[in-house]
C-alpha positions in Angstrom: 7.8 -105.6 258.9 7.7 -106.7 262.5 8.5 -110.1 263.6 5.3 -112.2 264.5 5.5 -112.1 268.2 5.6 -108.2 267.8 1.8 -108.3 267.4 1.2 -111.0 269.7 3.2 -109.0 272.5 0.9 -106.2 271.5 -2.0 -107.8 271.2 -1.2 -110.0 274.2 -3.7 -110.5 277.2 -7.5 -111.7 278.1 -9.3 -109.2 276.4 -7.3 -110.5 272.9 -7.4 -113.6 273.6 -6.7 -116.1 270.7 -5.2 -113.0 268.4 -2.6 -115.4 267.7 -4.3 -118.3 265.4 -5.7 -115.2 263.9 -2.2 -113.6 262.9 -1.4 -116.0 261.5 -4.2 -116.4 259.2 -3.5 -112.9 258.5 -0.1 -113.1 258.0 -0.7 -116.8 255.7 -3.5 -115.5 253.2 -1.2 -112.0 253.1 2.0 -114.4 251.6 -0.5 -116.3 249.7 -2.0 -113.1 248.0 0.9 -110.8 247.8 0.2 -107.0 246.7 2.1 -106.4 243.5 3.4 -102.8 244.0 5.3 -101.6 240.6 8.8 -100.2 241.3 9.2 -96.2 241.2 9.6 -94.6 237.9 11.4 -91.5 239.3 14.0 -90.7 241.4 14.3 -90.0 245.2 14.0 -87.0 246.1 11.3 -86.2 243.2 8.8 -84.9 244.0 5.7 -86.9 241.3 8.0 -90.0 243.5 5.6 -89.8 246.5 2.4 -88.9 244.4 3.2 -92.3 242.7 3.7 -94.4 245.7 0.1 -93.1 246.6 -1.4 -93.7 243.5 -0.3 -97.5 243.3 -1.5 -97.6 246.9 -4.4 -96.1 247.1 -7.0 -99.0 245.6 -5.2 -101.7 247.9 -5.6 -99.6 250.9 -9.2 -98.6 249.6 -10.1 -102.4 249.3 -8.8 -103.4 252.3 -10.8 -100.3 254.2 -14.1 -102.0 252.2 -13.1 -105.3 253.6 -13.0 -104.8 257.2 -16.1 -102.8 257.2 -17.7 -105.6 255.2 -16.3 -107.7 257.7 -17.8 -105.1 260.4 -15.9 -103.1 261.4 -16.2 -99.7 261.8 -14.6 -97.7 259.0 -13.2 -95.4 262.4 -12.2 -98.5 264.2 -10.3 -99.1 260.5 -8.6 -95.9 260.1 -7.1 -95.9 263.4 -5.6 -99.5 263.5 -4.2 -98.6 260.4 -3.1 -95.6 261.4 -1.5 -97.2 264.8 0.8 -100.1 262.3 1.9 -97.3 260.1 3.8 -95.0 263.2 5.0 -98.7 264.7 6.2 -99.4 261.3 7.5 -95.6 260.7 8.9 -96.2 264.8 10.6 -99.5 264.1 12.3 -98.5 260.3 13.4 -95.4 261.9 15.4 -97.7 265.1 16.4 -100.3 262.6 16.2 -99.3 258.6 17.2 -102.5 257.6 15.5 -105.4 260.0 16.7 -108.1 257.0 20.7 -107.7 258.1 20.6 -107.5 262.0 18.3 -111.1 261.5 21.3 -111.9 259.6 24.5 -110.2 261.8 22.5 -112.1 264.7 22.3 -115.8 263.0 26.0 -115.5 262.1 26.7 -114.9 266.1 24.8 -118.1 266.8 26.2 -120.8 264.4 
């Protein structure tokens, strides 16, 4: 997961004023209401494992989309936003597969 500052940076500028407070509210809501995704039953490389993952994410993502559309976003805006977030997350994962490890290394250097 990206640090909270990433979103503030990505959404900075006059057209996004007030985003940090919305970001804080969203982050707090997610922390208070985590999704419970079960562990996979297959081993990495098992062809059914990706289908199992897709199955477990299907309902929560549909609920997220429905909630966003009910709040006033168009379905296409929501789809685009989800695609961008996934693209950003994939890129971050490729650049740093274990960001927690890097945070621990930085903390140990600073102390």
